[in-house]
C-alpha positions in Angstrom: 0.1 0.0 0.0 1.5 3.4 -1.1 1.9 6.0 1.6 -0.3 9.0 1.1 -0.5 12.4 2.8 -3.6 13.2 4.9 -5.5 16.1 3.5 -7.4 16.9 6.7 -6.7 18.3 10.3 -6.5 16.7 13.5 -10.2 17.8 14.2 -11.4 16.0 11.1 -15.1 14.9 11.2 -15.3 13.7 7.5 -17.9 10.8 7.3 -16.3 9.7 4.1 -13.0 9.4 5.9 -14.7 7.3 8.6 -16.3 5.0 6.0 -13.0 4.5 4.3 -11.3 3.7 7.5 -14.0 1.1 8.6 -13.8 -0.4 5.1 -10.0 -0.9 5.2 -10.1 -2.5 8.7 -12.1 -5.5 7.2 -9.4 -5.9 4.5 -5.7 -6.3 4.1 -3.0 -7.3 6.7 -2.6 -5.7 10.2 0.5 -4.0 9.0 -1.2 -2.6 6.0 -4.0 -1.2 8.3 -1.5 0.6 10.5 0.1 2.3 7.6 -3.2 3.3 6.2 -4.4 4.6 9.5 -1.3 6.6 10.1 -1.3 8.3 6.7 -4.9 8.6 5.6 -6.5 10.9 8.3 -5.2 12.7 11.2 -8.1 11.8 13.2 -8.3 8.3 12.4 -8.8 6.9 16.0 -11.7 9.1 16.8 -13.8 9.2 13.6 -17.1 7.5 13.7 -19.3 6.3 10.9 -23.1 6.6 10.8 -23.5 3.8 13.3 -21.1 5.2 15.8 -18.4 2.6 15.0 -14.8 3.5 15.3 -11.7 1.7 14.0 -11.1 0.2 17.5 -14.6 -1.3 17.3 -13.7 -2.8 14.0 -10.4 -4.1 15.1 -11.9 -5.8 18.0 -14.7 -7.3 15.7 -12.1 -8.6 13.2 -9.8 -10.0 15.8 -6.8 -7.8 14.9 -5.0 -7.8 18.2 -1.8 -6.0 17.1 -3.8 -3.2 15.6 -5.9 -3.2 18.8 -2.9 -2.7 20.8 -1.3 -0.2 18.6 -4.6 1.9 18.7 -4.7 1.8 22.5 -1.1 2.2 23.3 0.4 4.4 20.5 -2.7 6.4 19.5 -4.6 6.7 22.7 -8.0 5.2 21.6 -10.9 5.2 24.2 -11.9 1.5 24.9 -15.1 2.6 26.7 -16.8 4.3 23.6 -19.9 2.7 22.6 -21.6 2.4 19.1 -25.0 3.9 18.4 -26.7 0.8 17.1 -26.3 -1.5 20.1 -24.4 0.5 22.8 -21.5 -2.0 22.4 -17.9 -1.4 23.4 -14.9 -2.8 21.8 -15.0 -5.4 24.6 -18.6 -6.3 23.8 -17.6 -6.9 20.1 -14.5 -8.9 20.8 -16.6 -11.3 23.1 -19.6 -11.6 20.6 -17.2 -12.5 17.6 -15.4 -14.9 19.8 -12.0 -13.1 19.8 -10.8 -14.1 23.3 -7.4 -12.9 22.8 -8.6 -9.4 22.1 -10.9 -9.5 25.0 -8.0 -10.5 27.4 -6.0 -7.6 26.0 -8.6 -5.0 26.5 -9.2 -6.2 30.1 -5.4 -6.2 30.9 -4.9 -2.9 29.3 -7.6 -1.2 31.5 -10.5 1.0 30.6 -12.8 -1.7 29.8 -15.3 -3.2 32.1 -17.1 -6.5 32.1 -20.2 -4.8 33.6 -20.8 -2.1 31.2 -24.3 -2.7 29.8 -25.5 -2.2 26.1 -28.9 -0.8 25.1 -30.5 -4.1 26.0 -28.9 -4.2 29.4 -26.5 -6.9 28.5 -23.0 -6.9 29.8 -20.1 -8.6 28.0 -20.4 -11.7 30.1 -24.2 -12.0 29.2 -23.2 -12.0 25.5 -21.0 -15.0 26.2 -23.5 -16.8 28.3 -26.7 -16.1 26.4 -26.6 -19.4 24.3 -30.3 -20.0 23.8 -31.1 -21.0 20.3 -34.1 -19.3 18.8 -36.1 -22.6 18.4 -35.8 -23.5 22.1 -38.5 -22.5 24.5 -37.8 -22.9 28.3 -40.5 -24.5 30.3 -40.9 -25.2 34.0 -40.9 -28.9 33.3 -37.3 -28.7 31.8 -34.3 -30.0 33.7 -33.4 -27.2 36.0 -30.6 -25.5 37.9 -31.0 -23.5 41.2 -29.3 -20.1 41.6 -29.5 -18.2 44.7 -28.2 -14.9 46.1 -28.9 -12.5 49.0 -27.5 -11.6 52.4 -27.5 -15.5 53.5 -27.7 -14.5 57.2 -29.5 -17.7 58.2 -27.9 -20.1 55.7 -31.0 -20.1 53.5 -29.2 -20.0 50.1 -27.8 -23.6 50.5 -24.3 -22.8 49.5 -22.7 -24.4 52.6 -21.6 -21.0 54.2 -22.8 -17.7 55.5 -21.3 -15.6 52.9 -23.5 -13.0 51.1 -24.0 -13.3 47.4 -24.3 -10.3 45.2 -25.1 -12.2 41.9 -26.9 -15.6 41.3 -24.8 -18.4 42.1 -25.5 -22.2 41.4 -26.5 -24.3 44.3 -24.1 -27.1 43.4 -25.7 -29.7 45.8 -28.5 -30.3 43.3 -26.2 -30.2 40.2 -23.8 -32.8 41.8 -26.8 -35.1 42.8 -28.6 -34.8 39.5 -31.7 -33.4 41.2 -33.9 -31.0 39.4 -35.9 -28.6 41.2 -39.4 -27.2 40.2 -40.2 -24.9 43.2 -38.3 -22.9 45.7 -39.7 -21.2 48.9 -37.5 -18.8 50.9 -38.2 -17.6 54.3 -36.4 -15.6 57.0 -34.8 -18.7 58.7 -35.1 -21.5 56.2 -35.6 -22.4 52.6 -37.6 -25.3 51.1 -36.8 -27.1 47.7 -39.4 -29.3 45.9 -37.9 -31.5 43.1 -39.5 -32.6 40.0 -39.8 -36.1 41.3 -41.7 -34.9 44.3 -39.1 -34.9 47.0 -38.7 -32.1 49.6 -35.4 -30.6 50.7 -34.8 -28.0 53.4 -31.9 -26.1 54.8 -31.4 -23.2 57.3 -32.1 -22.8 61.0 -34.2 -25.7 62.4 -35.3 -24.4 65.7 -39.0 -25.5 66.3 -38.6 -28.3 63.8 -39.3 -26.1 60.7 -37.0 -28.2 58.6 -38.9 -31.4 59.1 -35.7 -33.5 59.9 -36.7 -34.7 63.4 -34.3 -32.4 65.0 -33.6 -28.6 65.5 -30.1 -28.6 63.9 -28.9 -26.0 61.4 -28.1 -27.3 57.9 -25.9 -25.4 55.6 -26.9 -27.3 52.6 -30.2 -28.8 51.5 -31.2 -32.1 52.9 -34.1 -34.2 51.9 -37.0 -34.6 54.3 -37.0 -38.4 54.9 -40.4 -38.4 56.4 -41.9 -37.4 53.0 -39.7 -39.8 51.0 -42.6 -42.3 50.4 -44.9 -39.5 49.3 -44.9 -37.6 45.9 -45.3 -34.0 46.8 -46.8 -31.5 44.4 -46.6 -28.2 46.2 -44.9 -26.6 49.3 -45.6 -23.4 51.3 -43.6 -22.0 54.2 -43.5 -19.1 56.5 -41.2 -17.9 59.3 -41.9 -20.8 61.7 -43.6 -23.6 59.8 -43.8 -25.5 56.5 -46.8 -27.0 54.8 -46.6 -29.7 52.0 -49.2 -30.9 49.7 -49.1 -34.5 48.0 -50.4 -35.5 44.5 -53.2 -37.5 46.1 -54.5 -34.3 48.1 -53.0 -35.0 51.5 -51.6 -32.2 53.6 -48.5 -32.4 55.9 -47.1 -29.8 58.3 -44.2 -29.4 60.6 -42.5 -26.5 62.6 -43.7 -24.5 65.5 -47.4 -24.5 66.3 -47.6 -21.5 68.4 -50.8 -20.1 66.8 -52.2 -23.7 66.0 -51.2 -22.9 62.2 -50.3 -26.5 61.7 -53.9 -27.9 62.0 -52.7 -30.9 63.8 -55.1 -32.4 66.5 -54.5 -32.6 69.4 -52.3 -29.4 68.9 -48.6 -29.9 69.8 -46.3 -27.0 70.5 -44.3 -28.1 67.6 -43.5 -30.9 65.2 -40.1 -31.7 63.9 -41.4 -34.5 61.6 -44.1 -34.1 59.0 -47.6 -35.0 60.4 -50.7 -35.3 58.3 -53.5 -32.7 58.6 -56.6 -34.5 59.4 -60.0 -32.8 60.1 -63.6 -33.9 59.8 -64.3 -30.8 57.7 -61.8 -32.0 55.0 -63.2 -35.7 55.0 -64.0 -36.7 51.6 -62.5 -33.6 50.0 -59.4 -33.3 47.9 -57.2 -30.4 48.7 -55.7 -28.8 45.5 -53.6 -26.0 47.0 -51.9 -24.6 50.1 -50.6 -21.2 51.1 -49.3 -19.8 54.5 -48.6 -16.5 56.4 -46.6 -16.3 59.6 -49.7 -16.8 61.8 -52.1 -18.8 59.7 -52.4 -21.5 57.0 -54.7 -21.7 54.0 -56.1 -24.8 52.3 -58.5 -24.9 49.5 -60.5 -27.4 47.3 -62.1 -26.7 44.1 -65.2 -25.2 45.8 -64.2 -24.2 49.3 -61.6 -22.3 51.3 -60.3 -23.3 54.7 -58.2 -21.2 57.0 -56.7 -21.8 60.5 -54.3 -20.3 63.0 -54.3 -16.9 64.8 -57.4 -15.0 63.7 -56.2 -11.3 63.4 -58.8 -10.5 60.6 -57.0 -12.4 57.8 -59.0 -15.7 58.0 -62.1 -14.3 56.5 -64.6 -14.6 59.4 -65.3 -12.8 62.6 -63.5 -13.1 65.9 -64.8 -16.1 68.0 -67.5 -14.7 70.5 -66.0 -16.8 73.2 -62.7 -14.9 72.9 -60.8 -17.8 71.3 -58.1 -16.1 69.3 -56.9 -19.2 67.4 -58.7 -21.5 65.0 -57.3 -25.1 65.8 -58.5 -27.0 62.7 -59.3 -26.1 59.1 -62.5 -24.0 59.0 -64.4 -23.2 55.9 -64.8 -19.4 54.9 -68.6 -19.2 54.7 -68.5 -16.0 52.6 -67.0 -18.0 49.7 -69.3 -20.9 50.0 -71.4 -20.5 47.0 -72.3 -22.5 44.0 -71.0 -20.0 41.6 -67.6 -19.9 43.4 -64.9 -22.0 41.9 -61.6 -21.3 43.4 -58.6 -21.3 41.2 -55.7 -19.3 42.9 -55.0 -18.4 46.6 -52.2 -16.3 48.1 -51.3 -15.3 51.7 -49.1 -12.9 53.5 -48.6 -12.3 57.3 -51.7 -10.0 57.4 -53.9 -10.8 54.4 -55.3 -13.6 52.2 -56.3 -13.3 48.6 -58.6 -15.6 46.7 -59.3 -15.8 42.9 -62.1 -17.6 41.2 -62.5 -19.0 37.8 -64.9 -16.2 36.9 -62.1 -13.7 37.5 -63.4 -12.4 40.8 -60.8 -11.4 43.5 -61.5 -11.5 47.1 -59.4 -10.0 49.8 -59.6 -11.4 53.4 -58.6 -8.7 55.9 -60.1 -6.9 58.8 -62.5 -9.7 59.7 -64.0 -9.4 56.3 -64.1 -10.9 52.8 -64.2 -8.2 50.2 -64.5 -8.4 46.6 -61.9 -6.0 45.2 -61.9 -6.9 41.4 -63.8 -8.8 38.8 -63.2 -10.1 35.3 -59.6 -10.8 36.0 -59.6 -13.8 33.6 -56.8 -16.1 32.6 -54.7 -15.5 35.7 -52.1 -18.0 36.4 -50.4 -16.6 39.6 -51.4 -14.2 42.3 -49.2 -12.7 45.1 -50.0 -10.6 48.2 -47.8 -8.7 50.6 -48.7 -6.6 53.7 -51.9 -6.4 55.6 -53.0 -5.2 59.1 -53.7 -7.5 62.0 -55.7 -6.8 65.1 -53.1 -6.2 67.8 -55.6 -7.2 70.5 -55.4 -10.8 69.8 -51.7 -10.8 70.6 -50.5 -7.7 72.2 -47.2 -9.1 73.0 -46.2 -9.9 69.4 -48.5 -7.5 67.3 -48.1 -3.7 67.7 -51.0 -1.2 67.6 -51.1 0.4 64.2 -48.5 -2.1 62.8 -48.6 -3.7 59.6 -48.1 -2.8 56.0 -50.3 -1.5 53.1 -51.6 -4.4 51.0 -50.3 -4.9 47.5 -51.4 -7.5 45.2 -49.8 -8.6 42.0 -51.6 -10.9 39.4 -49.9 -12.5 36.4 -52.0 -13.7 33.3 -51.3 -16.2 30.6 -50.3 -13.6 28.2 -47.5 -12.3 30.5 -49.2 -9.1 31.5 -49.2 -8.1 35.2 -51.9 -6.1 36.9 -51.8 -4.7 40.6 -54.0 -3.6 43.4 -52.8 -1.4 46.1 -54.7 -0.3 49.3 -53.5 3.2 48.7 -56.0 3.7 45.8 -58.2 0.6 45.9 -58.0 0.3 42.0 -56.9 -2.5 39.7 -54.3 -1.1 37.4 -52.1 -2.6 34.6 -48.3 -2.4 35.2 -46.3 -0.8 32.5 -42.5 -1.1 32.4 -39.9 1.8 32.7 -37.5 -0.1 30.3 -36.2 0.3 26.8 -38.4 -2.4 25.2 -41.6 -4.3 25.8 -41.3 -7.5 27.9 -43.7 -10.2 28.9 -43.5 -12.0 32.1 -43.6 -15.8 32.8 -43.2 -15.7 36.6 -43.1 -13.1 39.4 -42.1 -12.8 43.1 -43.2 -10.0 45.5 -41.7 -8.8 48.8 -42.1 -5.7 51.0 -39.2 -4.0 49.3 -39.6 -4.8 45.7 -40.3 -7.4 43.0 -38.4 -9.6 40.8 -39.5 -10.9 37.4 -38.7 -13.7 34.9 -39.6 -12.9 31.2 -40.8 -15.4 28.5 -37.4 -15.1 26.9 -35.8 -16.3 30.1 -34.2 -13.0 31.2 -34.5 -11.8 35.0 -35.4 -8.4 36.2 -35.7 -6.7 39.6 -38.4 -4.1 39.9 -39.4 -1.1 41.9 -42.2 1.4 41.9 -41.5 4.7 40.1 -44.5 6.7 41.3 -44.9 8.0 44.9 -48.1 6.9 46.6 -48.8 10.6 47.3 -49.5 10.9 43.6 -52.5 8.4 43.7 -55.6 10.4 44.1 -59.1 9.1 44.6 -61.3 9.0 41.7 -64.0 11.2 43.3 -61.5 13.8 44.2 -60.2 13.9 40.6 -63.6 14.2 39.2 -64.5 17.0 41.4 -61.4 18.9 40.3 -62.6 19.3 36.8 -63.2 22.9 36.0 -65.6 24.6 33.8 -62.8 25.6 31.4 -62.7 23.0 28.5 -58.9 23.2 28.4 -58.8 22.4 32.2 -61.0 19.5 31.6 -58.7 18.0 28.9 -55.7 18.3 31.2 -57.6 16.6 34.0 -58.7 13.8 31.7 -55.2 13.2 30.7 -54.1 12.9 34.4 -56.9 10.5 35.0 -55.6 8.3 32.1 -52.2 8.4 33.5 -53.5 6.9 36.9 -55.0 4.0 35.1 -51.6 2.1 35.2 -48.6 1.7 37.6 -45.1 2.2 36.3 -42.4 -0.2 37.5 -38.6 0.4 36.9 -36.8 -2.6 35.7 -33.2 -3.5 36.1 -31.7 -6.5 34.4 -30.2 -9.3 36.6 -26.7 -10.3 35.2 -26.0 -13.9 34.0 -29.7 -14.9 33.9 -31.0 -16.1 30.5 -32.6 -19.4 30.9 -34.9 -18.5 33.9 -38.3 -20.3 34.2 -39.2 -19.6 37.8 -38.3 -17.0 40.6 -38.6 -16.8 44.4 -38.1 -14.2 47.1 -38.4 -14.2 50.9 -41.0 -11.8 52.3 -38.5 -9.0 53.1 -36.8 -9.0 49.8 -33.3 -10.1 51.1 -32.7 -13.5 49.5 -33.8 -14.6 46.1 -33.8 -17.8 44.1 -34.1 -18.5 40.3 -34.6 -21.7 38.5 -32.8 -21.9 35.1 -33.2 -24.6 32.4 -30.2 -26.8 32.2 -28.0 -25.5 29.4 -27.9 -29.0 27.9 -31.7 -29.0 27.3 -31.4 -27.4 23.8 -28.9 -30.2 22.9 -31.8 -32.8 23.1 -34.3 -30.7 21.4 -35.1 -31.4 17.6 -35.9 -28.1 15.9 -39.4 -28.0 14.3 -38.6 -26.5 11.0 -41.9 -25.3 9.4 -42.6 -26.5 5.8 -41.9 -24.2 3.1 -44.6 -22.0 1.6 -42.7 -21.0 -1.4 -44.8 -22.8 -3.9 -47.9 -21.7 -2.3 -46.8 -18.1 -2.4 -45.8 -18.3 -6.0 -49.1 -19.8 -6.9 -50.9 -16.9 -5.1 -48.8 -14.6 -7.0 -49.9 -16.2 -10.3 -53.5 -16.2 -9.3 -53.6 -12.6 -8.1 -51.7 -11.1 -11.1 -53.6 -8.6 -13.1 -52.9 -6.7 -16.3 -53.3 -3.4 -14.5 -51.0 -4.1 -11.5 -47.6 -2.8 -10.9 -45.9 -6.1 -10.1 -45.9 -8.0 -13.4 -43.4 -6.9 -16.0 -44.3 -9.0 -19.1 -47.6 -10.0 -20.8 -48.0 -13.1 -23.1 -50.8 -13.2 -25.6 -51.9 -16.6 -26.7 -54.8 -16.5 -29.1 -57.3 -14.0 -27.7 -56.2 -14.4 -24.0 -53.8 -12.2 -22.1 -51.4 -13.8 -19.3 -49.7 -11.1 -17.2 -46.6 -12.7 -15.7 -43.0 -12.1 -14.3 -40.0 -12.2 -16.6 -37.6 -13.5 -14.0 -39.7 -16.4 -12.9 -40.3 -17.4 -16.5 -36.8 -17.1 -17.6 -35.4 -19.1 -14.5 -37.6 -22.0 -15.4 -37.7 -21.9 -19.2 -34.8 -21.7 -21.7 -37.3 -20.5 -24.3 -38.4 -17.5 -22.2 -34.8 -16.8 -21.0 -33.7 -16.5 -24.7 -36.8 -14.6 -25.6 -36.4 -12.0 -22.8 -32.6 -11.9 -22.4 -30.9 -12.9 -25.6 -27.1 -13.6 -25.4 -25.1 -11.4 -27.8 -26.8 -10.9 -31.1 -30.5 -11.0 -31.4 -31.8 -14.5 -31.8 -34.9 -15.2 -33.7 -37.4 -17.3 -31.7 -39.9 -19.1 -33.8 -43.5 -18.7 -33.0 -42.9 -15.7 -30.6 -42.4 -12.1 -31.2 -42.5 -8.8 -29.4 -45.5 -6.9 -30.6 -46.0 -3.8 -28.5 -46.7 -2.8 -24.8 -49.6 -3.7 -22.7 -51.9 -1.3 -20.9 -49.4 -0.4 -18.2 -46.3 -0.3 -20.4 -44.9 -3.8 -20.0 -43.6 -5.9 -22.9 -46.3 -7.8 -24.8 -45.3 -11.0 -26.5 -47.4 -12.9 -29.0 -47.0 -16.6 -28.8 -48.3 -18.6 -32.0 -49.2 -22.3 -32.5 -50.0 -22.8 -28.8 -53.4 -23.3 -27.2 -54.4 -20.9 -24.5 -55.6 -23.5 -22.1 -52.3 -25.5 -22.5 -50.3 -22.4 -21.9 -52.3 -21.7 -18.7 -51.1 -25.1 -17.5 -47.6 -24.4 -18.5 -47.6 -21.2 -16.3 -49.0 -23.1 -13.4 -46.2 -25.6 -13.7 -43.5 -22.9 -14.0 -44.8 -21.0 -10.8 -45.6 -24.0 -8.7 -43.8 -27.1 -10.1 -47.1 -28.7 -10.6 -50.4 -28.3 -12.5 -54.0 -29.6 -12.3 -53.7 -31.6 -15.4 -51.1 -33.9 -13.6 -53.5 -34.6 -10.9 -55.1 -37.9 -10.8 -58.8 -37.7 -11.8 -58.7 -34.2 -13.0 -60.9 -33.5 -16.1 -59.2 -31.1 -18.4 -61.0 -28.3 -20.1 -59.1 -28.2 -23.4 -60.7 -27.2 -26.6 -59.4 -29.4 -29.4 -59.1 -28.4 -33.1 -61.7 -29.2 -35.6 -59.6 -32.1 -36.8 -59.6 -33.7 -33.4 -63.2 -33.0 -32.7 -64.4 -35.2 -35.7 -62.1 -38.0 -34.7 -63.6 -41.4 -34.1 -62.3 -44.4 -32.3 -60.2 -46.5 -34.8 -61.7 -49.7 -33.5 -65.2 -48.4 -34.2 -64.2 -47.2 -37.7 -62.6 -50.5 -38.6 -65.7 -52.3 -37.5 -67.9 -50.1 -39.5 -65.6 -50.6 -42.5 -65.8 -54.4 -42.0 -69.5 -54.3 -41.9 -69.6 -52.3 -45.1 -67.5 -55.0 -46.7 -69.8 -57.8 -45.8 -72.7 -56.0 -47.6 -73.9 -57.8 -50.7 -72.8 -55.3 -53.2 -72.0 -55.7 -56.9 -68.3 -56.7 -56.2 -69.3 -59.9 -54.4 -71.7 -61.1 -57.2 -70.6 -64.3 -58.9 -67.8 -65.1 -56.3 -67.8 -68.0 -54.1 -67.5 -67.8 -50.4 -64.0 -69.1 -50.1 -62.8 -66.6 -52.6 -64.3 -63.7 -50.7 -62.8 -65.0 -47.3 -59.4 -65.2 -48.9 -59.6 -61.7 -50.3 -60.6 -60.2 -46.8 -57.8 -62.1 -45.0 -55.2 -60.7 -47.6 -56.4 -57.2 -47.1 -56.4 -57.6 -43.3 -52.7 -58.7 -43.3 -51.7 -55.7 -45.3 -53.5 -53.4 -43.0 -51.5 -54.9 -40.1 -48.2 -54.4 -41.8 -49.0 -50.8 -42.6 -50.3 -48.9 -39.4 -52.3 -45.8 -39.8 -50.0 -42.7 -39.2 -53.2 -40.8 -39.2 -54.9 -42.7 -36.4 -51.5 -42.6 -34.4 -51.3 -38.9 -34.8 -54.9 -38.5 -33.6 -54.5 -40.6 -30.6 -51.5 -38.4 -29.4 -53.2 -35.1 -30.2 -56.4 -36.3 -28.4 -54.4 -37.1 -25.1 -54.2 -33.9 -23.1 -51.0 -35.0 -21.2 -49.3 -35.8 -24.5 -50.4 -32.3 -25.8 -49.0 -30.7 -22.5 -45.7 -32.5 -23.0 -45.5 -31.3 -26.6 -46.1 -27.8 -25.5 -43.6 -28.0 -22.7 -40.9 -29.2 -25.0 -41.7 -26.3 -27.4 -41.2 -23.7 -24.5 -38.4 -25.7 -22.9 -40.0 -25.7 -19.5 -38.3 -27.7 -16.7 
């Protein structure tokens, strides 16, 4: 490469220079690149093209390590510069294109960070880990891996130590044992894990028997609950001091502290360190389909009834016992929900409230000794969560403070991935909108007092927080009363009303989470867990490639073509019929049309075809002679779709034959009529014996066999539509 002198200044901003520099970086050797960059432009290291790319970006993308080092060390390029298209730095590009040597050099040099996020919230490690093929859809039934993080004060993360984890880390106990988890419940003092085979594992502090291992020891890593080994469990629920387990056959087992009779075991013990079945005459003959718990109570439900037990601080759904009994010892049905039209689908519980959702979409809130309907027509919900609530402090003044508690917040997730919320500050059901750069749809949610955590349908994880202050949530009556007489004021107020129809949630992406299917959080939002599909899952998936619709699309193109449209570029006239079509398609499938439309070199005369004029929209009009219009229509159908109706078994063609063919008679019948005429007693047979006449006929018959009729043979071929189609195809050289 010859050396040239730059014709610009150190402050050059020429876009053409930038394009030339970017182009050169993709070609030539690294030495040639350095020479060109040194001599072509004085500002070569800082120029950006229309996409915000610099030569440093291109060097990292192309894996040119020596150019990368030369730009950083000799020219002072900035490695933190992002492009406009994706927000990628040079480190992002080197990782994405697999140039590990360039990535290591950038990290060692300094100025590059692994945690700088692009416009989609992805850091460089995310690009390396995001290995999900487009055809793979992650499901909760997939083999999973458990990742946990948080403060880990009470050994609830299952990592075998008490160290805090700032990012999701794999719980290697399950990966080493080949155990796949489908549900995780995190509490203040312990955690519960449910495997896909129905086995229950617990870890954390065991005081009061909350772990179910028969002792009160502290377990740093998960351990299987042996008392449930013979049962196939389907769901687990846990609170601060107790754990409830539901089996596939509808049985309920409980263990832990029983301070408020929340275990439902009769006679009520102070605690149970081993799983014990909950048996009650109210549940006799009924199949429990779900369980939920708060710190002071437990909720069980069947298809048509809801049962609660424990400390009645207003969250159980019925009035306080007139005899002053503060606790409900056994499962008791909530009579307010005992109705023939009530079919329970979802239930959630917090320390101070219980929420029930019916199949009709009605949402009920159990708090303050009442069962209140707070929403309706909330259809297709698949998960509901609640936090907060106020308990009557009089039922246990030593534990409950007067005026204590939290405002109620309810989140509901539907099948489409949308989330709606209900908050006691405004008592309205609102749709949630995301303060994020792109639209996302959720597959799972977790709710705590301090925030939310989400999993998207694409397998990404996010933390969420409210963006609007509760002080801005005005009651609807107050807003309507503020509407002034001025029409402009009314428009402004209407806009404010519309803005209050939804809640905005700010999302922040979780690093290194790309295969998530489920999420969990403790009630205080201090410890978290995510289930991610095993990365080997996609290796066993056979992609379902959809069948090609190419021929159907071309057939539709042929059927919908019109002489007046602006898509066709050629018209063929056969007889009195017009066939608008497309030159490229005809030329690709037929040598005849290729030579007719695009002759090589000198003009080649094509017999039986000539360019006459233009059609109504100015496209070339060709006249084709000695071809029937019906047959040409079949030829076009074959060219476009690789088949035609005439080749379909049982199809009756509508071909108009020539006069010569229409007068054609079957040769067999003609021979028979001729023979009958010969047997007439005409003048030629008079005076001849029968043997002479017979010998004369035999000799004529042998001659006719030796000389087959070419006329009849030609008529047979011309009368056969398939033969006629083949002859026409040969004429147009279609294939």
